[in-house]
VOMIRO-392222 format. One record per residue: residue in three letters; residue number from 1; x, y, z of N, C-alpha, C in turn. Coordinates in Angstrom, 2 decimals, decimal comma, m for minus. Each point is the difference from the previous one (the first is absolute). Example, Ala and Ser with C-alpha at 12.3 -4.5 7.8 and 13.67 -1.06 7.14 Angstrom:
# VOMIRO-392222
ALA | 1 | 13,19 | m5,69 | 7,80 | m0,89 | 1,19 | 0,00 | 0,90 | 1,20 | 0,00
SER | 2 | m0,35 | 1,05 | m0,72 | 0,82 | 1,19 | 0,06 | m0,77 | 1,09 | 0,73
This chain:
# VOMIRO-392222
MET | 1 | 0,84 | m1,20 | 0,00 | m0,84 | 1,20 | 0,00 | 0,88 | 1,25 | 0,00
THR | 2 | m0,30 | 0,94 | m0,87 | 0,78 | 1,23 | m0,11 | m0,36 | 0,95 | 1,12
THR | 3 | 1,01 | 0,53 | 0,70 | m0,23 | 0,96 | 1,08 | m0,24 | 1,38 | m0,56
LYS | 4 | m1,07 | 0,65 | 0,44 | m0,33 | 1,34 | m0,48 | 0,81 | 1,02 | 0,78
LEU | 5 | 0,78 | 0,81 | m0,72 | 0,85 | 0,99 | 0,63 | m0,73 | 1,33 | 0,07
THR | 6 | 0,22 | 0,71 | 1,10 | m0,52 | 1,35 | 0,10 | 0,86 | 0,92 | m0,85
PRO | 7 | m0,50 | 1,20 | m0,37 | 0,84 | 0,95 | m0,75 | 1,30 | 0,31 | 0,71
GLU | 8 | m0,02 | 0,13 | 1,33 | 1,22 | 0,30 | 0,75 | 1,00 | m1,14 | m0,09
GLU | 9 | m0,50 | m1,25 | 0,09 | 0,90 | m1,15 | m0,11 | 0,60 | m0,09 | m1,40
ARG | 10 | m0,80 | 0,32 | m1,03 | 0,55 | m0,01 | m1,37 | 1,08 | 1,06 | m0,15
ARG | 11 | m0,23 | 1,22 | 0,54 | 1,02 | 1,05 | m0,08 | 1,27 | m0,41 | 0,73
ARG | 12 | m0,16 | m0,67 | 1,14 | 1,15 | m0,42 | 0,78 | 0,83 | m1,03 | m0,75
ARG | 13 | m0,67 | m0,97 | m0,64 | 0,73 | m1,02 | m0,77 | 0,66 | 0,60 | m1,23
GLU | 14 | m0,68 | 0,95 | m0,64 | 0,60 | 0,65 | m1,17 | 1,23 | 0,80 | 0,39
ALA | 15 | m0,04 | 0,67 | 1,18 | 1,16 | 0,77 | 0,46 | 1,19 | m0,92 | 0,28
ILE | 16 | m0,26 | m1,16 | 0,62 | 1,08 | m0,95 | 0,28 | 0,59 | m0,53 | m1,30
ALA | 17 | m0,86 | m0,32 | m0,99 | 0,49 | m0,49 | m1,29 | 0,84 | 1,05 | m0,71
ALA | 18 | m0,41 | 1,27 | 0,10 | 0,77 | 1,08 | m0,63 | 1,36 | 0,15 | 0,67
ASP | 19 | 0,04 | m0,12 | 1,33 | 1,27 | 0,07 | 0,71 | 0,93 | m1,14 | m0,44
ASP | 20 | m0,54 | m1,19 | m0,12 | 0,81 | m1,15 | m0,43 | 0,56 | 0,22 | m1,41
ALA | 21 | m0,81 | 0,56 | m0,89 | 0,45 | 0,25 | m1,37 | 1,12 | 1,03 | m0,02
ARG | 22 | m0,12 | 1,05 | 0,82 | 1,06 | 1,01 | 0,05 | 1,29 | m0,59 | 0,54
PHE | 23 | m0,10 | m0,87 | 1,01 | 1,20 | m0,64 | 0,54 | 0,68 | m0,87 | m1,06
ASP | 24 | m0,81 | m0,79 | m0,73 | 0,56 | m0,86 | m1,04 | 0,73 | 0,83 | m1,06
ALA | 25 | m0,59 | 1,13 | m0,39 | 0,62 | 0,85 | m1,02 | 1,31 | 0,59 | 0,51
LEU | 26 | 0,01 | 0,41 | 1,28 | 1,20 | 0,57 | 0,58 | 1,12 | m1,04 | 0,08
LEU | 27 | m0,32 | m1,19 | 0,42 | 1,00 | m1,05 | 0,11 | 0,53 | m0,40 | m1,38
GLU | 28 | m0,90 | m0,07 | m1,00 | 0,43 | m0,36 | m1,34 | 0,94 | 1,05 | m0,57
SER | 29 | m0,26 | 1,29 | 0,29 | 0,89 | 1,05 | m0,48 | 1,39 | m0,15 | 0,59
ALA | 30 | 0,05 | m0,37 | 1,28 | 1,30 | m0,17 | 0,64 | 0,79 | m1,16 | m0,60
LEU | 31 | m0,71 | m1,08 | m0,32 | 0,69 | m1,19 | m0,50 | 0,40 | 0,11 | m1,47
ARG | 32 | m0,63 | 0,91 | m0,75 | 0,29 | 0,14 | m1,42 | 1,24 | 0,84 | m0,29
ILE | 33 | 0,47 | 0,77 | 0,99 | 1,12 | 0,91 | m0,25 | 1,27 | m0,79 | m0,32
ASP | 34 | 0,62 | 0,35 | m1,12 | 1,24 | m0,66 | m0,43 | 1,18 | 0,69 | 0,68
VAL | 35 | 0,68 | m0,72 | 0,86 | 1,12 | 0,56 | 0,74 | 1,30 | m0,34 | m0,72
PRO | 36 | 0,70 | 1,00 | m0,57 | 1,27 | m0,27 | m0,71 | 1,02 | m0,65 | 0,93
GLY | 37 | 0,64 | m1,05 | m0,52 | 1,07 | m0,64 | 0,77 | m0,51 | m0,83 | 1,15
ALA | 38 | m1,31 | m0,30 | 0,03 | m0,54 | m0,73 | 1,14 | 0,52 | m1,43 | 0,06
ARG | 39 | 0,44 | m0,54 | m1,17 | 0,45 | m1,40 | m0,01 | 1,42 | m0,16 | 0,50
GLY | 40 | 0,76 | 1,04 | 0,01 | 1,38 | m0,11 | 0,46 | 0,24 | 0,78 | 1,26
ALA | 41 | 1,19 | m0,12 | 0,53 | 0,34 | 0,72 | 1,22 | 0,20 | 1,48 | m0,33
ARG | 42 | m0,34 | 0,89 | 0,91 | 0,18 | 1,43 | m0,20 | 1,47 | 0,36 | 0,21
PRO | 43 | 0,61 | 0,68 | m0,96 | 1,41 | 0,37 | 0,16 | 0,20 | 0,87 | 1,22
PRO | 44 | 1,16 | m0,15 | 0,70 | 0,27 | 0,80 | 1,19 | m0,04 | 1,49 | m0,33
GLY | 45 | m0,61 | 0,76 | 0,92 | m0,01 | 1,45 | m0,13 | m1,02 | 0,53 | m0,98
ARG | 46 | m0,70 | m0,84 | m0,73 | m0,97 | 0,45 | m0,98 | m1,34 | 0,27 | 0,67
ARG | 47 | m0,63 | 1,11 | m0,36 | m1,30 | 0,32 | 0,55 | m1,08 | m0,92 | m0,60
TRP | 48 | m1,05 | m0,24 | 0,80 | m1,11 | m0,78 | m0,53 | m0,68 | 0,79 | m1,10
PRO | 49 | m0,43 | m0,65 | m1,06 | m0,76 | 0,70 | m1,04 | m1,32 | 0,51 | 0,58
ALA | 50 | m0,53 | 1,03 | m0,63 | m1,27 | 0,58 | 0,47 | m1,11 | m1,04 | m0,03
ALA | 51 | 0,06 | m0,92 | m0,97 | m1,05 | m1,01 | m0,09 | m0,07 | m0,87 | 1,23
VAL | 52 | 1,18 | m0,27 | 0,62 | 0,02 | m0,82 | 1,21 | m0,73 | 0,71 | 1,12
ALA | 53 | 0,27 | 1,29 | 0,15 | m0,66 | 0,77 | 1,05 | m1,51 | 0,05 | m0,21
ILE | 54 | m0,41 | 0,17 | m1,27 | m1,44 | 0,04 | m0,29 | m0,64 | m1,34 | 0,33
ALA | 55 | 0,66 | m1,08 | m0,40 | m0,55 | m1,33 | 0,26 | m0,12 | m0,25 | 1,49
ALA | 56 | 1,03 | 0,39 | 0,76 | m0,03 | m0,21 | 1,45 | m1,14 | 0,79 | 0,62
THR | 57 | m0,18 | 1,24 | m0,46 | m1,07 | 0,84 | 0,54 | m1,36 | m0,61 | m0,26
LEU | 58 | m0,21 | m0,50 | m1,24 | m1,29 | m0,59 | m0,33 | m0,27 | m1,27 | 0,78
VAL | 59 | 1,04 | m0,81 | 0,18 | m0,18 | m1,24 | 0,77 | m0,36 | 0,33 | 1,44
LEU | 60 | 0,68 | 0,99 | 0,60 | m0,32 | 0,40 | 1,37 | m1,42 | 0,54 | 0,10
ALA | 61 | m0,39 | 0,79 | m0,99 | m1,35 | 0,55 | 0,00 | m1,05 | m1,10 | m0,11
ALA | 62 | 0,28 | m0,97 | m0,87 | m0,93 | m1,11 | m0,16 | m0,10 | m0,80 | 1,29
GLY | 63 | 1,14 | m0,22 | 0,65 | m0,02 | m0,72 | 1,27 | m0,77 | 0,74 | 1,06
ALA | 64 | 0,18 | 1,31 | 0,06 | m0,75 | 0,80 | 0,98 | m1,48 | m0,07 | m0,28
TRP | 65 | m0,38 | 0,08 | m1,29 | m1,41 | m0,09 | m0,37 | m0,60 | m1,34 | 0,44
LEU | 66 | 0,74 | m1,09 | m0,26 | m0,48 | m1,31 | 0,38 | m0,16 | m0,09 | 1,51
GLY | 67 | 0,95 | 0,58 | 0,75 | m0,11 | m0,02 | 1,45 | m1,24 | 0,71 | 0,49
LEU | 68 | m0,30 | 1,14 | m0,60 | m1,20 | 0,74 | 0,40 | m1,26 | m0,79 | m0,35
ARG | 69 | m0,03 | m0,62 | m1,19 | m1,18 | m0,74 | m0,42 | m0,22 | m1,22 | 0,87
THR | 70 | 1,14 | m0,62 | 0,46 | m0,13 | m1,20 | 0,81 | m0,33 | 0,33 | 1,44
GLU | 71 | 0,64 | 1,06 | 0,51 | m0,12 | 0,29 | 1,42 | m1,25 | 0,79 | 0,35
ALA | 72 | m0,39 | 0,96 | m0,84 | m1,09 | 0,88 | 0,39 | m0,88 | 0,35 | m1,18
PRO | 73 | m0,80 | m0,93 | m0,50 | m0,92 | 0,35 | m1,08 | m1,03 | 1,00 | 0,50
VAL | 74 | m0,44 | 0,88 | m0,90 | m0,93 | 1,04 | 0,39 | m1,41 | m0,43 | m0,39
TYR | 75 | m0,89 | 0,01 | 0,96 | m1,39 | m0,33 | m0,25 | m0,86 | 1,22 | 0,32
SER | 76 | m1,06 | 0,18 | m0,78 | m0,91 | 1,11 | 0,23 | m1,03 | m0,43 | 1,02
VAL | 77 | 0,36 | 0,06 | 1,27 | m0,88 | m0,41 | 1,08 | m0,19 | 1,18 | 0,94
SER | 78 | m1,23 | 0,22 | 0,43 | m0,28 | 1,13 | 0,86 | 0,69 | m0,16 | 1,35
PRO | 79 | 0,56 | 1,07 | 0,56 | 0,57 | m0,06 | 1,35 | m1,07 | m0,21 | 1,06
LEU | 80 | m1,28 | 0,13 | m0,37 | m1,09 | m0,25 | 0,95 | m0,17 | m1,48 | 0,29
ALA | 81 | 0,42 | m0,86 | m0,93 | m0,29 | m1,43 | 0,10 | 0,44 | m0,62 | 1,32
PRO | 82 | 1,25 | 0,21 | 0,48 | 0,39 | m0,63 | 1,27 | m0,86 | 0,44 | 1,17
ASP | 83 | m0,39 | 1,28 | 0,03 | m0,84 | 0,49 | 1,09 | m1,39 | m0,63 | m0,05
ILE | 84 | m0,53 | m0,17 | m1,20 | m1,32 | m0,62 | m0,15 | 0,04 | m1,46 | 0,45
ILE | 85 | 1,02 | m0,74 | m0,42 | 0,11 | m1,40 | 0,41 | 0,19 | m0,11 | 1,51
ALA | 86 | 0,81 | 0,88 | 0,57 | 0,20 | m0,02 | 1,45 | m1,32 | 0,25 | 0,72
HIS | 87 | m0,80 | 0,91 | m0,53 | m1,29 | 0,29 | 0,63 | m0,93 | m1,20 | m0,08
ILE | 88 | 0,00 | m0,70 | m1,13 | m0,83 | m1,19 | m0,13 | 0,40 | m1,05 | 1,03
HIS | 89 | 1,30 | m0,21 | 0,19 | 0,46 | m0,97 | 0,99 | m0,36 | 0,43 | 1,42
HIS | 90 | m0,12 | 1,30 | 0,21 | m0,30 | 0,52 | 1,33 | m1,45 | m0,28 | 0,39
GLU | 91 | m0,87 | m0,29 | m0,98 | m1,40 | m0,26 | 0,30 | m0,44 | m1,34 | m0,60
PRO | 92 | 0,57 | m1,10 | 0,49 | m0,29 | m1,32 | m0,58 | m1,46 | m0,41 | 0,14
LYS | 93 | m0,71 | 0,53 | 0,99 | m1,41 | m0,38 | 0,17 | m0,86 | 0,46 | m1,17
ALA | 94 | 0,51 | 0,94 | m0,78 | m0,75 | 0,45 | m1,18 | 0,07 | m1,01 | m1,13
LEU | 95 | 1,01 | m0,87 | 0,02 | 0,24 | m0,93 | m1,11 | m0,70 | m1,33 | 0,23
VAL | 96 | m1,30 | 0,06 | 0,19 | m0,79 | m1,19 | 0,30 | m1,07 | m0,17 | m1,08
VAL | 97 | m0,08 | m1,21 | m0,53 | m1,08 | m0,32 | m0,94 | m1,29 | m0,14 | 0,80
THR | 98 | m1,01 | 0,76 | m0,34 | m1,22 | 0,02 | 0,79 | m1,19 | 0,36 | m0,88
ALA | 99 | m1,17 | m0,44 | 0,44 | m1,25 | 0,36 | m0,68 | m0,60 | 1,26 | 0,63
ARG | 100 | 0,64 | 0,50 | 1,05 | m0,53 | 1,18 | 0,71 | 0,12 | 1,25 | m0,88
THR | 101 | m1,03 | 0,82 | 0,02 | 0,03 | 1,28 | m0,68 | m0,10 | 1,10 | 1,06
LEU | 102 | 0,93 | 0,94 | m0,06 | 0,00 | 1,09 | 0,97 | m1,24 | 0,87 | m0,19
PRO | 103 | m0,66 | 0,40 | 1,10 | m1,14 | 0,91 | m0,15 | 0,40 | 1,28 | m0,75
GLN | 104 | m0,87 | 0,45 | m0,88 | 0,31 | 1,15 | m0,83 | 0,30 | 1,24 | 0,84
ALA | 105 | m0,72 | 0,17 | 1,09 | 0,22 | 1,18 | 0,85 | 1,41 | m0,01 | 0,59
GLU | 106 | 0,50 | m1,18 | 0,36 | 1,36 | m0,10 | 0,55 | 1,05 | 0,32 | m1,05
LEU | 107 | m0,20 | m0,51 | m1,22 | 0,92 | 0,31 | m1,09 | m0,03 | 1,49 | m0,32
ASP | 108 | m1,19 | 0,58 | m0,07 | m0,11 | 1,43 | m0,32 | 0,71 | 0,86 | 1,04
GLY | 109 | m0,09 | m0,42 | 1,27 | 0,66 | 0,76 | 1,05 | 1,51 | 0,00 | m0,15
VAL | 110 | 0,59 | m1,17 | m0,34 | 1,45 | m0,09 | m0,21 | 0,40 | 0,84 | m1,20
LEU | 111 | m0,76 | m0,09 | m1,08 | 0,33 | 0,76 | m1,21 | m0,08 | 1,50 | 0,28
ARG | 112 | m1,01 | 0,43 | 0,72 | m0,17 | 1,43 | 0,28 | 1,20 | 0,54 | 0,78
ARG | 113 | 0,43 | m0,76 | 1,01 | 1,15 | 0,44 | 0,80 | 1,31 | m0,08 | m0,82
GLY | 114 | m0,01 | m0,82 | m1,04 | 1,15 | m0,07 | m0,90 | m0,11 | 0,95 | m1,17
ARG | 115 | m0,94 | 0,94 | 0,06 | m0,20 | 1,04 | m1,01 | m0,39 | m0,57 | m1,36
ALA | 116 | m0,84 | m1,04 | 0,04 | m0,41 | m0,64 | m1,25 | m1,44 | m0,47 | 0,11
SER | 117 | m0,54 | m0,39 | m1,14 | m1,32 | m0,60 | m0,05 | m0,06 | m0,87 | m1,25
LEU | 118 | m1,04 | m0,83 | m0,10 | m0,18 | m0,88 | m1,15 | m1,29 | 0,38 | m0,71
ALA | 119 | 0,09 | 0,21 | m1,31 | m1,16 | 0,37 | m0,79 | m0,62 | m1,20 | m0,69
GLY | 120 | 0,48 | m1,19 | 0,30 | m0,52 | m1,21 | m0,62 | 0,52 | m1,22 | 0,72
PRO | 121 | m0,48 | m1,19 | m0,36 | 0,43 | m1,24 | 0,66 | 1,43 | m0,38 | m0,37
VAL | 122 | 0,71 | m0,60 | 0,95 | 1,37 | m0,46 | m0,26 | 0,15 | m1,49 | 0,28
GLY | 123 | m1,06 | m0,65 | 0,44 | 0,08 | m1,41 | 0,35 | m0,34 | m0,21 | 1,46
GLN | 124 | 0,17 | m1,26 | 0,45 | m0,30 | m0,35 | 1,39 | 1,11 | 0,49 | 0,92
VAL | 125 | m0,29 | 1,02 | 0,78 | 0,98 | 0,55 | 0,95 | m0,18 | m0,69 | 1,34
SER | 126 | 1,06 | m0,64 | 0,50 | m0,09 | m0,77 | 1,24 | 0,72 | 0,65 | 1,18
TYR | 127 | 0,76 | 1,06 | m0,27 | 0,82 | 0,62 | 1,06 | 0,27 | 1,44 | m0,40
ALA | 128 | 0,01 | 0,89 | 0,98 | 0,36 | 1,39 | m0,27 | 0,52 | 0,64 | 1,28
LYS | 129 | 1,04 | 0,82 | m0,16 | 0,60 | 0,64 | 1,16 | 0,73 | 1,25 | m0,45
LEU | 130 | m0,01 | 1,03 | 0,85 | 0,80 | 1,19 | m0,25 | 1,40 | m0,26 | 0,55
CYS | 131 | 1,02 | 0,17 | m0,84 | 1,35 | m0,42 | 0,38 | 1,03 | 1,11 | m0,24
PRO | 132 | 1,03 | 0,06 | 0,85 | 1,11 | 0,93 | m0,27 | 0,88 | m0,54 | m1,11
PHE | 133 | 0,35 | 0,88 | m0,95 | 0,86 | m0,41 | m1,11 | 0,79 | 1,21 | m0,47
ARG | 134 | 1,32 | m0,06 | 0,18 | 0,91 | 1,07 | m0,44 | m0,44 | 1,37 | 0,50
GLY | 135 | m0,38 | 0,05 | 1,27 | m0,33 | 1,27 | 0,63 | m1,43 | 0,46 | m0,20
GLN | 136 | m0,84 | m0,80 | m0,68 | m1,39 | 0,37 | m0,23 | m0,91 | m1,15 | 0,45
MET | 137 | m1,26 | 0,32 | 0,27 | m1,00 | m1,03 | 0,30 | m0,74 | m0,31 | m1,29
VAL | 138 | 0,00 | m1,28 | m0,39 | m0,59 | m0,39 | m1,28 | m1,01 | m1,13 | 0,21
ALA | 139 | m0,91 | m0,11 | m0,95 | m0,98 | m1,08 | 0,03 | 0,62 | m1,27 | m0,55
HIS | 140 | m0,09 | m1,05 | 0,80 | 0,51 | m1,32 | m0,38 | m1,17 | m0,97 | 0,09
PHE | 141 | m0,35 | m0,64 | m1,11 | m1,07 | m0,99 | 0,06 | 0,35 | m1,20 | m0,85
VAL | 142 | m0,78 | m1,06 | 0,16 | 0,28 | m1,28 | m0,67 | m1,23 | m0,43 | m0,80
VAL | 143 | 0,24 | m0,32 | m1,27 | m1,03 | m0,54 | m0,88 | 0,28 | m1,49 | m0,19
GLN | 144 | m1,01 | m0,81 | 0,13 | 0,17 | m1,44 | m0,21 | 0,08 | m0,28 | m1,50
GLY | 145 | 1,17 | m0,48 | m0,46 | 0,21 | m0,31 | m1,40 | m0,30 | m1,45 | m0,31
GLU | 146 | 0,30 | m0,40 | m1,22 | m0,25 | m1,38 | m0,43 | 0,95 | m0,98 | 0,69
GLN | 147 | 1,22 | 0,44 | 0,29 | 1,02 | m0,87 | 0,58 | 0,27 | 0,28 | 1,47
GLY | 148 | m0,56 | 1,08 | 0,51 | 0,25 | 0,34 | 1,40 | m0,20 | 1,48 | 0,23
PRO | 149 | 0,32 | 0,48 | 1,20 | m0,19 | 1,40 | 0,33 | 0,91 | 0,90 | m0,83
VAL | 150 | m0,54 | 1,15 | m0,42 | 0,76 | 0,99 | m0,75 | 0,03 | 1,29 | 0,83
THR | 151 | 1,21 | 0,42 | 0,36 | 0,17 | 1,21 | 0,80 | m0,09 | 1,23 | m0,87
VAL | 152 | m0,75 | 1,00 | 0,48 | m0,13 | 1,27 | m0,70 | 0,38 | 1,12 | 0,98
MET | 153 | 0,88 | 0,88 | m0,43 | 0,36 | 1,17 | 0,80 | m0,19 | 1,24 | m0,86
LEU | 154 | m0,79 | 0,94 | 0,51 | m0,27 | 1,24 | m0,71 | 0,99 | 1,06 | 0,48
LEU | 155 | 0,79 | 0,52 | m0,95 | 1,14 | 0,86 | 0,34 | m0,15 | 1,38 | m0,67
PRO | 156 | m0,78 | 0,89 | 0,59 | m0,25 | 1,30 | m0,65 | 1,24 | 0,89 | m0,09
ASP | 157 | 1,02 | m0,27 | 0,82 | 1,19 | 0,87 | 0,01 | 1,18 | m0,60 | m0,75
GLU | 158 | m0,18 | m1,17 | m0,60 | 1,08 | m0,64 | m0,75 | m0,29 | 0,13 | m1,49
HIS | 159 | 0,76 | 0,85 | m0,68 | m0,27 | 0,32 | m1,40 | 1,00 | m0,72 | m0,91
LEU | 160 | m0,51 | m0,79 | m0,93 | 0,83 | m0,73 | m0,95 | m0,32 | 0,47 | m1,42
THR | 161 | 0,96 | m0,17 | m0,90 | m0,24 | 0,35 | m1,40 | m0,49 | m1,20 | m0,80
GLU | 162 | 0,23 | m1,22 | 0,49 | m0,44 | m1,19 | m0,70 | m0,14 | m1,15 | 0,98
ALA | 163 | m0,72 | m1,02 | m0,41 | m0,17 | m1,18 | 0,84 | 1,34 | m0,70 | 0,20
THR | 164 | 0,25 | m0,46 | 1,22 | 1,24 | m0,70 | 0,30 | m0,31 | m1,31 | 0,72
PRO | 165 | 0,78 | m1,06 | m0,28 | m0,33 | m1,32 | 0,54 | 0,49 | m0,20 | 1,42
ILE | 166 | m0,64 | m0,94 | 0,68 | 0,46 | m0,50 | 1,29 | 0,18 | m1,51 | m0,16
ASP | 167 | 1,16 | m0,49 | 0,37 | 0,28 | m1,44 | m0,07 | 1,01 | m0,30 | 1,10
GLN | 168 | m0,50 | m0,35 | 1,18 | 0,88 | m0,12 | 1,15 | m0,65 | m0,87 | 1,07
SER | 169 | 0,80 | m0,83 | 0,66 | m0,44 | m0,79 | 1,16 | m1,25 | m0,84 | m0,28
GLY | 170 | m0,10 | m0,52 | m1,21 | m1,14 | m0,85 | m0,33 | m1,26 | 0,75 | m0,37
PHE | 171 | 0,10 | 1,30 | m0,18 | m1,15 | 0,81 | m0,42 | 0,30 | 0,64 | m1,36
LYS | 172 | m1,06 | 0,20 | m0,77 | 0,12 | 0,72 | m1,25 | m1,13 | 1,00 | m0,12
GLY | 173 | 0,28 | 1,12 | m0,65 | m1,03 | 1,00 | m0,16 | 0,49 | 1,18 | m0,79
THR | 174 | m0,64 | 1,12 | 0,21 | 0,34 | 1,20 | m0,74 | m0,39 | 1,23 | 0,81
ILE | 175 | 0,67 | 1,10 | m0,30 | m0,39 | 1,30 | 0,54 | m0,37 | 0,85 | m1,19
VAL | 176 | m1,25 | 0,45 | m0,04 | m0,47 | 0,71 | m1,19 | m0,36 | 1,44 | 0,37
PRO | 177 | 0,40 | 0,95 | m0,84 | m0,38 | 1,40 | 0,27 | m1,45 | 0,24 | m0,36
ILE | 178 | m0,60 | 0,98 | 0,67 | m1,37 | 0,41 | m0,29 | 0,05 | 1,35 | m0,69
GLU | 179 | m0,85 | 0,17 | m0,98 | m0,06 | 1,28 | m0,69 | m0,32 | 1,11 | 0,99
GLY | 180 | 0,83 | 1,03 | m0,01 | m0,19 | 1,10 | 0,94 | 0,88 | m0,09 | 1,23
GLY | 181 | 0,74 | m1,12 | 0,16 | 0,93 | m0,13 | 1,13 | m0,32 | m1,17 | 0,90
GLY | 182 | 1,02 | m0,40 | 0,76 | m0,16 | m1,15 | 0,89 | 0,13 | m1,31 | m0,75
SER | 183 | m0,04 | m1,10 | 0,76 | 0,16 | m1,32 | m0,60 | m0,68 | m1,06 | 0,85
ILE | 184 | m0,10 | m1,18 | m0,56 | m0,61 | m1,15 | 0,68 | 0,99 | m1,16 | m0,07
ALA | 185 | 0,26 | m0,64 | 1,14 | 0,80 | m1,22 | 0,03 | m0,95 | m1,19 | 0,06
ILE | 186 | 0,23 | m0,99 | m0,88 | m0,85 | m1,18 | m0,09 | 0,93 | m1,21 | 0,02
VAL | 187 | m0,11 | m0,86 | 1,02 | 0,96 | m1,09 | 0,18 | m0,74 | m1,28 | 0,36
GLY | 188 | 0,35 | m1,09 | m0,71 | m0,62 | m1,29 | 0,28 | 0,97 | m1,15 | m0,13
GLN | 189 | m0,53 | m1,21 | m0,10 | 0,82 | m1,18 | m0,20 | 0,57 | 0,02 | m1,42
PRO | 190 | 1,14 | m0,68 | m0,23 | 0,63 | 0,03 | m1,33 | m0,92 | m0,44 | m1,13
GLU | 191 | m0,93 | m0,92 | 0,29 | m0,87 | m0,51 | m1,07 | m1,29 | 0,81 | m0,15
GLU | 192 | m0,20 | 0,99 | 0,83 | m1,23 | 0,80 | m0,07 | 0,00 | 0,93 | m1,21
GLU | 193 | m1,09 | 0,00 | m0,74 | m0,18 | 0,94 | m1,11 | m0,59 | 1,28 | 0,57
LEU | 194 | 0,78 | 1,08 | m0,01 | m0,39 | 1,23 | 0,69 | m0,64 | 1,04 | m0,92
GLU | 195 | m0,07 | m0,29 | m1,29 | m0,45 | 1,03 | m0,94 | m1,42 | 0,47 | 0,28
ASP | 196 | m0,91 | m0,94 | 0,27 | m1,39 | 0,39 | 0,25 | m0,14 | 0,85 | 1,26
ILE | 197 | 0,68 | m0,42 | 1,07 | m0,04 | 0,77 | 1,25 | 0,61 | 1,38 | m0,22
ARG | 198 | 1,13 | 0,05 | m0,71 | 0,63 | 1,29 | m0,29 | m0,94 | 0,93 | m0,75
ASP | 199 | m0,66 | m0,53 | m1,03 | m0,89 | 0,83 | m0,81 | m1,19 | 0,50 | 0,81
ARG | 200 | m0,54 | m0,86 | 0,86 | m1,13 | 0,42 | 0,84 | 0,43 | 1,10 | 0,96
LEU | 201 | 1,18 | m0,12 | 0,55 | 0,51 | 1,01 | 0,93 | 0,22 | 1,33 | m0,71
LEU | 202 | 0,60 | m0,04 | m1,19 | 0,26 | 1,24 | m0,73 | m1,31 | 0,72 | m0,36
ARG | 203 | m1,05 | m0,76 | m0,24 | m1,29 | 0,62 | m0,29 | m0,67 | 0,54 | 1,26
ALA | 204 | 0,25 | m0,66 | 1,13 | m0,79 | 0,31 | 1,20 | 0,64 | 0,99 | 0,96
VAL | 205 | 1,32 | 0,01 | 0,13 | 0,66 | 0,80 | 1,04 | m0,12 | 1,50 | m0,28
ARG | 206 | m0,38 | 0,74 | 1,03 | m0,05 | 1,46 | m0,04 | 0,72 | 0,53 | 1,24
TRP | 207 | 0,77 | 1,07 | m0,19 | 0,67 | 0,63 | 1,13 | m0,90 | 1,09 | 0,59
ASN | 208 | m0,01 | 0,08 | 1,32 | m0,70 | 1,08 | 0,70 | 1,05 | 0,83 | 0,74
LEU | 209 | 0,74 | 0,79 | m0,75 | 1,15 | 0,72 | 0,56 | m0,39 | 1,43 | 0,41
């Protein structure tokens, strides 16, 4: 079965492939340089030809590039992701598969204190709480998905230019910006299809700032 990649994952793989191609070209340039007298011993007191210096420079540059690609690949991942995962672990009682539906009045109260409201249905909400997050109080609630609980955090003060993935500690999800500012974090099990929940949230969430 073919795995469906998100646009962010496709961009990330394309960036890695482009880096690999540039490294290959750089290394090939270094190896193609014809060094005069390379087959014999260098006469005493003779300076190295310029080609030798160029070749050495390119080889060192290629090695440095490979070291960077091996040691620290760059991924387009939001710096919010570790904080979101840590918060999920901090409230394990929210991660329960249940048929319980939170009373609407209780959910509305949490959303109101989190400076938000819902203009439409988002699914079966089983848990909601006002939580501290990066110096602000935000609405945190859980929607029961097809594979398990899906954590939703409404972040009116976190502004992103594009959706960014979360893939950490056995959770997968996304942080999506909302038109007009703010963002929503949506995190579930690795096999959970989050697109429907994401779309419902984007249609329903309103800020009361």
